C-alpha positions as CSV (number, residue, x, y, z in Angstrom):
1,X,62.2,54.2,5.9
2,X,63.4,52.3,9.0
3,X,59.8,52.0,10.3
4,X,58.6,50.7,6.9
5,X,61.3,48.1,6.9
6,X,60.4,47.0,10.4
7,X,56.7,46.6,9.5
8,X,57.6,44.7,6.4
9,X,59.8,42.2,8.4
10,X,57.0,41.8,11.0
11,X,54.5,41.0,8.3
12,X,56.7,38.4,6.7
13,X,57.2,36.8,10.2
14,X,53.4,36.6,10.8
15,X,52.8,35.2,7.4
16,X,55.3,32.5,8.0
17,X,53.8,31.7,11.4
18,X,50.3,31.5,9.8
19,X,51.4,29.1,7.1
20,X,53.0,26.9,9.8
21,X,49.8,26.8,11.7
22,X,47.9,25.8,8.7
23,X,50.3,23.0,7.8
24,X,50.3,21.8,11.4
25,X,46.5,21.5,11.5
26,X,46.5,19.9,8.1
27,X,49.0,17.3,9.1
28,X,47.1,16.5,12.3
29,X,44.1,15.2,10.2
30,X,41.8,13.2,12.6
31,X,43.1,15.0,15.6
32,X,41.9,18.4,14.4
33,X,38.9,19.9,16.1
34,X,35.8,18.6,14.4
35,X,33.5,21.2,12.8
36,X,29.7,21.3,13.0
37,X,27.6,18.9,11.0
38,X,27.3,19.5,7.2
39,X,30.9,20.9,6.8
40,X,32.4,17.9,5.0
41,X,32.9,15.7,8.1
42,X,30.6,13.0,9.4
43,X,29.0,14.0,12.8
44,X,29.3,12.2,15.1
45,X,32.2,10.1,13.8
46,X,31.2,6.4,13.4
47,X,32.8,3.0,13.0
48,X,33.1,1.4,9.5
49,X,30.4,-1.3,10.2
50,X,27.7,1.1,11.4
51,X,26.1,1.5,8.0
52,X,25.8,-2.2,7.4
53,X,24.4,-2.9,10.9
54,X,21.8,-0.2,10.4
55,X,20.7,-1.8,7.1
56,X,20.4,-5.2,8.8
57,X,18.4,-3.8,11.7
58,X,16.0,-2.1,9.2
59,X,15.5,-5.3,7.3
60,X,14.7,-7.2,10.5
61,X,12.2,-4.5,11.6
62,X,10.6,-4.6,8.1
63,X,10.3,-8.4,8.2
64,X,8.7,-8.3,11.7
65,X,6.2,-5.7,10.5
66,X,5.3,-7.8,7.4
67,X,4.8,-10.9,9.5
68,X,2.5,-9.0,11.9
69,X,0.5,-7.7,9.0
70,X,0.2,-11.2,7.5
71,X,-1.0,-12.5,10.8
72,X,-3.5,-9.7,11.2
73,X,-4.9,-10.4,7.7
74,X,-5.2,-14.2,8.3
75,X,-7.0,-13.6,11.7
76,X,-4.2,-15.3,13.8
77,X,-2.1,-13.6,16.4
78,X,1.7,-13.4,15.8
79,X,3.5,-16.5,17.0
80,X,0.4,-18.6,16.4
81,X,1.2,-22.4,16.1
82,X,-1.4,-24.1,13.7
83,X,-3.3,-27.1,14.8
84,X,-2.4,-30.4,12.9
85,X,-5.9,-30.4,11.3
86,X,-5.8,-26.7,10.5
87,X,-4.2,-27.2,7.1
88,X,-6.8,-29.7,5.8
89,X,-9.7,-27.5,7.1
90,X,-8.2,-24.6,5.2
91,X,-7.9,-26.6,2.1
92,X,-11.5,-27.8,2.3
93,X,-12.7,-24.3,2.8
94,X,-10.6,-23.1,-0.2
95,X,-8.1,-21.1,1.8
96,X,-4.3,-21.5,2.0
97,X,-2.8,-24.2,4.2
98,X,-0.5,-23.0,7.0
99,X,3.2,-22.9,6.2
100,X,5.5,-25.6,7.4
101,X,7.2,-24.9,10.7
102,X,10.9,-24.1,10.8
103,X,13.0,-27.3,10.4
104,X,10.0,-29.4,9.4
105,X,10.5,-31.5,6.2
106,X,8.0,-30.7,3.5
107,X,7.0,-34.3,3.0
108,X,6.3,-35.1,6.6
109,X,3.3,-32.9,7.3
110,X,0.7,-34.6,9.5
111,X,-2.0,-36.4,7.5
112,X,-5.7,-35.7,8.1
113,X,-7.2,-38.7,10.0
114,X,-9.6,-40.7,8.0
115,X,-11.9,-43.7,8.6
116,X,-11.2,-45.1,5.1
117,X,-8.3,-47.2,6.2
118,X,-8.4,-50.3,3.9
119,X,-7.8,-50.1,0.2
120,X,-8.2,-53.8,-0.7
121,X,-8.5,-57.3,0.8
122,X,-7.9,-60.4,-1.4
123,X,-7.1,-64.1,-1.0
124,X,-4.9,-65.9,-3.5
125,X,-4.1,-69.6,-4.0
126,X,-0.6,-71.2,-4.2
127,X,-0.2,-70.1,-7.8
128,X,-1.2,-66.5,-7.3
129,X,-4.7,-66.9,-8.7
130,X,-7.5,-64.9,-7.2
131,X,-10.1,-66.6,-5.1
132,X,-11.7,-63.7,-3.3
133,X,-11.1,-60.0,-3.6
134,X,-12.6,-56.6,-2.8
135,X,-11.3,-53.2,-3.6
136,X,-12.6,-50.1,-1.8
137,X,-11.2,-47.2,-3.8
138,X,-10.1,-46.2,-7.3
139,X,-6.4,-47.0,-7.1
140,X,-7.0,-49.9,-9.5
141,X,-10.2,-49.1,-11.4
142,X,-10.1,-52.0,-13.9
143,X,-10.0,-55.7,-13.5
144,X,-6.8,-55.9,-15.5
145,X,-5.0,-53.5,-13.2
146,X,-6.2,-55.4,-10.1
147,X,-5.0,-58.7,-11.4
148,X,-1.6,-57.3,-12.4
149,X,-1.2,-55.8,-8.9
150,X,-2.2,-59.0,-7.2
151,X,0.3,-61.0,-9.3
152,X,3.1,-58.5,-8.5
153,X,2.3,-58.7,-4.8
154,X,2.3,-62.5,-4.8
155,X,5.7,-62.6,-6.5
156,X,7.1,-60.3,-3.9
157,X,5.7,-62.0,-0.8
158,X,5.2,-65.7,-1.6
159,X,8.8,-66.6,-0.9
160,X,9.4,-64.5,2.2
161,X,8.8,-65.1,5.9
162,X,7.9,-61.5,6.7
163,X,4.3,-60.4,7.4
164,X,4.6,-56.8,6.1
165,X,5.6,-55.5,2.7
166,X,5.8,-52.1,1.1
167,X,4.9,-52.1,-2.6
168,X,3.8,-49.4,-5.0
169,X,3.4,-46.7,-2.3
170,X,1.2,-49.0,-0.2
171,X,1.5,-51.0,3.0
172,X,0.6,-54.7,2.7
173,X,0.2,-57.2,5.5
174,X,-0.3,-60.9,4.7
175,X,-0.6,-64.3,6.1
176,X,-0.3,-67.8,4.5
177,X,-2.3,-70.9,5.5
178,X,-1.7,-74.3,3.7
179,X,-2.4,-73.3,0.1
180,X,-3.9,-69.8,0.7
181,X,-2.4,-66.3,1.0
182,X,-4.5,-63.6,2.7
183,X,-3.7,-59.9,2.0
184,X,-4.8,-56.6,3.5
185,X,-3.7,-53.4,1.7
186,X,-3.6,-49.9,3.1
187,X,-2.0,-46.6,2.2
188,X,1.8,-45.9,2.7
189,X,1.2,-43.8,5.9
190,X,-1.3,-46.3,7.5
191,X,-0.6,-47.9,10.8
192,X,0.5,-51.5,10.3
193,X,-1.1,-52.6,13.6
194,X,-4.5,-51.5,12.3
195,X,-4.0,-53.5,9.1
196,X,-2.7,-56.5,11.0
197,X,-5.8,-56.5,13.3
198,X,-8.0,-56.7,10.3
199,X,-6.0,-59.6,8.8
200,X,-6.1,-61.5,12.1
201,X,-9.8,-61.0,12.5
202,X,-10.3,-62.2,8.9
203,X,-8.3,-65.3,9.4
204,X,-9.8,-66.2,12.8
205,X,-13.4,-65.7,11.5
206,X,-12.7,-67.8,8.4
207,X,-11.1,-70.5,10.6
208,X,-14.5,-70.7,12.5
209,X,-16.7,-70.6,9.4
210,X,-14.6,-73.2,7.6
211,X,-14.4,-75.4,10.7
212,X,-10.6,-74.9,11.1
213,X,-9.9,-75.9,7.5
214,X,-8.6,-72.6,6.0
215,X,-7.6,-74.0,2.6
216,X,-8.6,-73.6,-1.0
217,X,-11.1,-76.4,-1.3
218,X,-13.1,-75.5,1.8
219,X,-13.0,-71.8,0.9
220,X,-14.5,-72.5,-2.5
221,X,-17.3,-74.5,-1.0
222,X,-18.2,-71.8,1.5
223,X,-17.6,-68.7,-0.6
224,X,-20.9,-67.1,0.6
225,X,-19.9,-67.3,4.2
226,X,-16.4,-65.9,3.4
227,X,-17.9,-62.8,1.7
228,X,-20.3,-62.4,4.7
229,X,-17.3,-62.4,7.0
230,X,-15.4,-59.8,5.0
231,X,-18.5,-57.6,4.8
232,X,-18.8,-57.6,8.6
233,X,-15.1,-56.6,9.0
234,X,-14.8,-53.9,6.4
235,X,-17.4,-51.8,4.6
236,X,-16.3,-49.4,1.9
237,X,-12.8,-49.2,3.3
238,X,-14.0,-48.5,6.9
239,X,-13.1,-51.0,9.6
240,X,-16.3,-52.1,11.3
241,X,-15.1,-54.9,13.5
242,X,-11.8,-56.4,14.6
243,X,-13.2,-59.0,17.2
244,X,-13.6,-62.4,15.6
245,X,-16.3,-63.4,18.1
246,X,-18.5,-60.4,17.2
247,X,-18.0,-61.1,13.5
248,X,-19.1,-64.7,13.9
249,X,-22.2,-63.7,15.9
250,X,-23.2,-61.2,13.2
251,X,-22.6,-63.7,10.4
252,X,-24.7,-66.3,12.2
253,X,-27.5,-63.7,12.7
254,X,-27.5,-62.8,9.0
255,X,-27.5,-66.5,8.0
256,X,-30.5,-67.1,10.3
257,X,-32.4,-64.1,8.9
258,X,-31.7,-65.4,5.3
259,X,-33.0,-68.8,6.2
260,X,-36.2,-67.3,7.7
261,X,-36.8,-65.3,4.5
262,X,-36.4,-68.4,2.4
263,X,-38.8,-70.4,4.5
264,X,-41.3,-67.6,4.4
265,X,-41.2,-67.3,0.6
266,X,-41.4,-71.1,0.2
267,X,-44.6,-71.1,2.4
268,X,-46.2,-68.3,0.4
269,X,-45.7,-70.3,-2.8
């Protein structure tokens, strides 16, 4: 009986000690010895932002792979910078134009160079009435639209001292002389210096043809010579000549050829 009682007391003592151990380990929480992976704890223990950083790194890697695949499909190496004329060439070939570079405004892409610089040249009198005019594209297809445009331009420019105006998405340079107004019209992105060189050449050439009398009466009396001068400077919107001396020589040559033709036909009759 004494032995049974002693064993019973020792068993109670061991049970109490085991419960204390379990409570102590449970209270220690994070300080407890970690178990192997897959036993309800994360192995190895990580910081709270690790999962989000992993997702971001995966997204960046996926974007890089997609960009590399797109570059391989388009035939360009990764990091390729397109040439300014590459977009227009792709558009003419029916392919997609290269995307805009980072930080580049959508409306400021480089325009494809073109020889068709001039949209129109016209000369008006003091009242805004047309004396001479030539249009080189379909911006104003009808006579009514052309006359309305010329009237609006005259109202905007006749009372100003400037030489350049922007109207209706176009660049206009102009010059007045006694009772005449000379205008050269180009697109909105055209170089004003190019347009001004055409205007200066036109005025200097007319000044020679009209014997330094660039005014309405002399222009009406020499309208054929004025049209010859304009044809030698601009043809179909393309600038042919901007040197007044060259223009005058070519006009004189054409006048001489015309006179020879007339004399020949008069002798054949």
